[in-house]
C-alpha positions as a Markdown table, in Angstrom:
| # | Residue | x | y | z |
|---|---|---|---|---|
| 1 | Met | -31.0 | -21.2 | 28.5 |
| 2 | Gln | -31.9 | -19.2 | 31.6 |
| 3 | Ile | -34.1 | -16.9 | 29.5 |
| 4 | Leu | -35.9 | -19.8 | 27.9 |
| 5 | His | -36.6 | -21.3 | 31.4 |
| 6 | Arg | -38.0 | -18.0 | 32.6 |
| 7 | Val | -40.2 | -17.6 | 29.5 |
| 8 | Asp | -41.4 | -21.2 | 29.9 |
| 9 | Arg | -42.3 | -20.8 | 33.6 |
| 10 | Gly | -44.0 | -17.4 | 33.0 |
| 11 | Leu | -46.0 | -18.6 | 30.0 |
| 12 | Phe | -47.3 | -21.6 | 31.7 |
| 13 | Arg | -48.0 | -19.7 | 34.9 |
| 14 | Leu | -50.1 | -17.3 | 32.9 |
| 15 | Val | -51.9 | -20.2 | 31.2 |
| 16 | Ser | -52.6 | -21.7 | 34.6 |
| 17 | Ile | -54.0 | -18.4 | 35.9 |
| 18 | Val | -56.2 | -18.0 | 32.9 |
| 19 | Ala | -57.5 | -21.6 | 33.1 |
| 20 | Gln | -58.3 | -21.2 | 36.7 |
| 21 | Cys | -60.1 | -17.9 | 36.1 |
| 22 | Leu | -62.2 | -19.5 | 33.3 |
| 23 | Leu | -63.2 | -22.3 | 35.6 |
| 24 | Val | -64.2 | -19.8 | 38.3 |
| 25 | Thr | -66.3 | -17.9 | 35.8 |
| 26 | Ala | -67.9 | -21.1 | 34.5 |
| 27 | Val | -68.9 | -22.1 | 38.0 |
| 28 | Ala | -70.3 | -18.6 | 38.8 |
| 29 | Ala | -72.2 | -18.5 | 35.5 |
| 30 | Gly | -73.6 | -22.0 | 36.1 |
| 31 | Phe | -74.6 | -21.1 | 39.6 |
| 32 | Tyr | -76.3 | -17.9 | 38.3 |
| 33 | Gln | -78.2 | -19.9 | 35.7 |
| 34 | Val | -79.6 | -22.3 | 38.3 |
| 35 | Leu | -80.4 | -19.4 | 40.6 |
| 36 | Ala | -82.1 | -17.4 | 37.8 |
| 37 | Arg | -84.1 | -20.4 | 36.5 |
| 38 | Phe | -85.3 | -22.0 | 39.7 |
| 39 | Val | -85.3 | -19.1 | 42.2 |
| 40 | Leu | -86.0 | -16.0 | 40.2 |
| 41 | Glu | -88.0 | -18.0 | 37.6 |
| 42 | Ser | -86.4 | -15.9 | 34.8 |
| 43 | Pro | -83.8 | -18.1 | 33.0 |
| 44 | Ser | -80.7 | -16.4 | 31.6 |
| 45 | Ala | -79.8 | -17.0 | 28.0 |
| 46 | Trp | -76.1 | -16.0 | 28.2 |
| 47 | Ser | -75.0 | -18.0 | 31.2 |
| 48 | Glu | -75.3 | -21.4 | 29.6 |
| 49 | Ala | -73.3 | -20.3 | 26.5 |
| 50 | Trp | -70.6 | -18.7 | 28.7 |
| 51 | Thr | -70.3 | -21.7 | 30.9 |
| 52 | Arg | -69.9 | -24.0 | 27.9 |
| 53 | Ala | -67.3 | -21.7 | 26.2 |
| 54 | Ser | -65.3 | -21.1 | 29.4 |
| 55 | Val | -65.2 | -24.8 | 30.2 |
| 56 | Ile | -64.0 | -25.6 | 26.7 |
| 57 | Trp | -61.2 | -23.0 | 27.0 |
| 58 | Ala | -60.3 | -24.2 | 30.5 |
| 59 | Val | -60.0 | -27.8 | 29.3 |
| 60 | Met | -57.8 | -26.9 | 26.3 |
| 61 | Leu | -55.5 | -24.8 | 28.5 |
| 62 | Gly | -55.5 | -27.4 | 31.2 |
| 63 | Val | -54.4 | -30.1 | 28.7 |
| 64 | Ala | -51.5 | -27.8 | 27.8 |
| 65 | Leu | -50.6 | -27.6 | 31.5 |
| 66 | Ala | -50.8 | -31.4 | 31.8 |
| 67 | Phe | -48.5 | -31.9 | 28.9 |
| 68 | Arg | -46.0 | -29.4 | 30.4 |
| 69 | Gln | -45.9 | -31.4 | 33.6 |
| 70 | Gly | -45.5 | -34.7 | 31.7 |
| 71 | Ala | -48.8 | -36.0 | 33.0 |
| 72 | Met | -50.0 | -37.0 | 29.5 |
| 73 | Leu | -46.7 | -38.5 | 28.3 |
| 74 | Ser | -46.1 | -41.2 | 30.8 |
| 75 | Val | -46.0 | -44.8 | 29.8 |
| 76 | Asp | -44.8 | -45.5 | 33.3 |
| 77 | Met | -44.8 | -49.3 | 33.4 |
| 78 | Leu | -42.9 | -49.8 | 30.1 |
| 79 | His | -40.7 | -46.8 | 30.9 |
| 80 | Ser | -39.7 | -48.2 | 34.2 |
| 81 | Tyr | -38.8 | -51.7 | 32.8 |
| 82 | Leu | -36.8 | -50.3 | 29.9 |
| 83 | Gly | -34.4 | -48.0 | 31.8 |
| 84 | Gly | -31.5 | -46.1 | 30.4 |
| 85 | Thr | -31.2 | -45.5 | 26.7 |
| 86 | Arg | -34.2 | -47.6 | 25.8 |
| 87 | Ala | -36.4 | -45.5 | 28.1 |
| 88 | Arg | -35.1 | -42.3 | 26.5 |
| 89 | Ala | -35.9 | -43.9 | 23.1 |
| 90 | Leu | -39.4 | -44.5 | 24.3 |
| 91 | Glu | -39.6 | -40.9 | 25.3 |
| 92 | His | -38.6 | -39.9 | 21.8 |
| 93 | Leu | -41.2 | -42.2 | 20.3 |
| 94 | Val | -43.9 | -40.8 | 22.5 |
| 95 | Leu | -42.8 | -37.3 | 21.6 |
| 96 | Val | -43.1 | -38.0 | 17.9 |
| 97 | Ile | -46.5 | -39.5 | 18.3 |
| 98 | Val | -47.8 | -36.7 | 20.5 |
| 99 | Val | -46.4 | -33.9 | 18.4 |
| 100 | Gly | -47.9 | -35.5 | 15.3 |
| 101 | Phe | -51.3 | -35.7 | 17.0 |
| 102 | Leu | -51.2 | -32.2 | 18.4 |
| 103 | Gly | -50.0 | -30.8 | 15.1 |
| 104 | Phe | -53.0 | -32.5 | 13.4 |
| 105 | Leu | -55.3 | -31.2 | 16.1 |
| 106 | Ala | -54.0 | -27.6 | 15.6 |
| 107 | Trp | -54.5 | -27.8 | 11.9 |
| 108 | Val | -58.0 | -29.2 | 12.2 |
| 109 | Gly | -58.8 | -26.6 | 14.9 |
| 110 | Val | -57.7 | -23.7 | 12.6 |
| 111 | Glu | -59.8 | -25.2 | 9.8 |
| 112 | Met | -62.9 | -25.4 | 12.0 |
| 113 | Thr | -62.4 | -22.0 | 13.4 |
| 114 | Trp | -62.1 | -20.5 | 9.9 |
| 115 | Arg | -65.3 | -22.3 | 8.8 |
| 116 | Val | -67.5 | -21.0 | 11.6 |
| 117 | Arg | -66.1 | -17.4 | 11.6 |
| 118 | Phe | -69.4 | -16.0 | 10.4 |
| 119 | Gln | -71.7 | -17.9 | 12.9 |
| 120 | Thr | -72.6 | -16.1 | 16.1 |
| 121 | Met | -73.8 | -17.2 | 19.5 |
| 122 | Pro | -76.9 | -15.1 | 19.8 |
| 123 | Ser | -77.0 | -15.3 | 23.6 |
| 124 | Leu | -73.5 | -13.8 | 23.8 |
| 125 | Asp | -73.6 | -11.8 | 20.6 |
| 126 | Ala | -70.2 | -13.0 | 19.6 |
| 127 | Ser | -68.7 | -15.2 | 16.9 |
| 128 | Ile | -68.6 | -18.9 | 17.8 |
| 129 | Ser | -65.1 | -18.9 | 16.4 |
| 130 | Trp | -63.9 | -17.4 | 19.7 |
| 131 | Val | -64.9 | -20.8 | 21.2 |
| 132 | Tyr | -63.5 | -22.9 | 18.4 |
| 133 | Val | -60.1 | -21.1 | 18.5 |
| 134 | Ala | -59.5 | -22.7 | 21.8 |
| 135 | Ile | -58.7 | -25.9 | 19.9 |
| 136 | Pro | -55.7 | -24.7 | 17.9 |
| 137 | Ile | -54.5 | -22.4 | 20.8 |
| 138 | Gly | -54.7 | -25.3 | 23.3 |
| 139 | Ala | -52.9 | -27.6 | 20.8 |
| 140 | Val | -50.1 | -25.2 | 20.1 |
| 141 | Met | -49.7 | -24.5 | 23.9 |
| 142 | Ser | -49.6 | -28.3 | 24.4 |
| 143 | Leu | -47.0 | -28.6 | 21.7 |
| 144 | Ile | -44.8 | -26.1 | 23.4 |
| 145 | Gly | -45.4 | -27.9 | 26.7 |
| 146 | Val | -44.6 | -31.3 | 25.4 |
| 147 | Val | -41.4 | -30.2 | 23.7 |
| 148 | Ala | -40.3 | -28.2 | 26.8 |
| 149 | Tyr | -40.9 | -31.3 | 29.0 |
| 150 | Trp | -39.0 | -33.5 | 26.6 |
| 151 | Ala | -36.1 | -31.0 | 26.3 |
| 152 | Glu | -35.5 | -31.1 | 30.1 |
| 153 | Gly | -33.9 | -34.5 | 29.5 |
| 154 | Pro | -34.4 | -38.1 | 30.6 |
| 155 | Arg | -36.6 | -38.9 | 33.6 |
| 156 | Arg | -35.6 | -41.1 | 36.4 |
| 157 | Thr | -38.0 | -44.0 | 36.7 |
| 158 | His | -39.5 | -45.4 | 39.9 |
| 159 | Ile | -37.4 | -48.6 | 39.7 |
| 160 | Asp | -34.2 | -46.5 | 39.2 |
| 161 | Asn | -35.0 | -44.6 | 42.4 |
| 162 | Ile | -35.3 | -47.7 | 44.6 |
């Protein structure tokens, strides 16, 4: 169990670092685009595509981090009123719904990535599938996060803590 905990923490720490770096590069590329277009009067073709791609990746990885922290799973008001076993049953229900949705999202993301594998982004001279693959990777990371959060056990509610 200790090994799984370390792998979990290490994996999501890496995801967090990658997401943060992608956001920093998106801001830098966006700033460069504004600078190039309005100050240097020579717009850059690659910066807009990179900004868009890095924001998509950062969002999909950020969603995985939110799921790992339980931020996307809370049905706080209902959870706090139910308490005990019924609250845990609600957690099970939410888990099933979220896992079903994320599984579907991963499947559709793989299909979309496969379909666009031959299309390129001319400004970056790369396949657009590198952007689309963020969907299934983010969905699978979110699946891991939601199951890891659920496996930690029942949560204490705000009413229980009073």
